[in-house]
C-alpha positions, 0 to 999 in steps of 0.5 A: 518472541514478542508479538511483532507491532503491525505498521500498516501502511496506506497508499496514495489517495488515501490517508490510514483512515482505510485500515479503520476496520482492519485495526479493531480485529489485529487489536482484538487478538492484542497485536499492536498495531501503528498506522502512520501518515505516509508523506507521499511525496517521493518513493525514495522518501516516503520509504526512508519515513516510513524506514525511520519510523520502523526503526523506533519500534521495540521488537520485531515488524509486520509490513502491511502496504496498501496500493503504493503502500506496497512500493513503499515496504518494499522499500522500507522493509531492508530494516533489521526489525522487518519480519514479514511484510504484506500486499494489498492490492500492491505494487510489488517492485523489483530492485531497479525497477519503478512504478511507471514499468510495471504497470507499463506490461500491463493495460491500464486501468480505469484509472488511467483516465480518471488521474488530476494533476495539480501544482504544490509549492516546492520550498527554493524550487519549481512548482511539483505535480499533484496527482489525484483521482477525479472526485466524480470518479473517485466511487467507482474507481477506487471503493465500488464495493464501499459503502456509498456515502465512506466512499464520497468521503473517501475522495474528497479527503484524497490525500494524493500522491508527488507525480515524481514518484511514479518514475523513481526506481527501488532501491531494494526488495526486500521481499528477497529477503523477508516472508510476504503476502499477497492479496490481489483484489480482483475487480480493481478498477485502479490497478490492473489484477495483473500488475498485482498478480506478477509482482506476486509470483515475480517475488514468491508469496503466498496470494489471496484473491478477493472479489475486491476493490481497490480497497480491500481493507475496507470491504473485506476486513476480516479476510485482510485481516487473516493474512496478516494474523499470519504473517504475524503468526509466521514470525513467532515460530 
């Protein structure tokens, strides 16, 4: 079998550059990598976009989702050529479950008090609502173990998430039919680590715990790359 392409799916309040330290690790091993921009408009729409990217890849795919990107790969991972899933401090939703429902089972993280809402235009309809993180609070909540100067850049270059995505149920749960790995960020202030553990355990994933902020792929790129490599190797057996 050919080496699968690793598709890196970023989450809310971030963009594909959040994988900047993991990509060189994978490329150095000869692993093809793609890190598309996620629209962050709706769970179904974002998953459909990533699924369209996956369908146009010739060969097997390993989907890697960070944070909200975990919810996206839970749905997009149903594509036939997806061979494995990797969750990084992510949401592993059950079919029919929303982000709000999963989070609502656990105490709030520090993120809840730091969210900011703004409006955005919707063609032919009422304005939508975007959610982002207070710029001043972003480094401590999202990236406390990332270089402070980089954290400041990340804070002012956020990619917001449309509020509607929080209430939208997942139409599929690809982890039911695809092997999956999950990384728990034990010092996460964005998602309660118990939310991550619960989703991973429910899915029967192999778990790795790292003492990390939410941006685990920036603070622990080698450890994250090792988990992805394991997923890649599993498809080549």
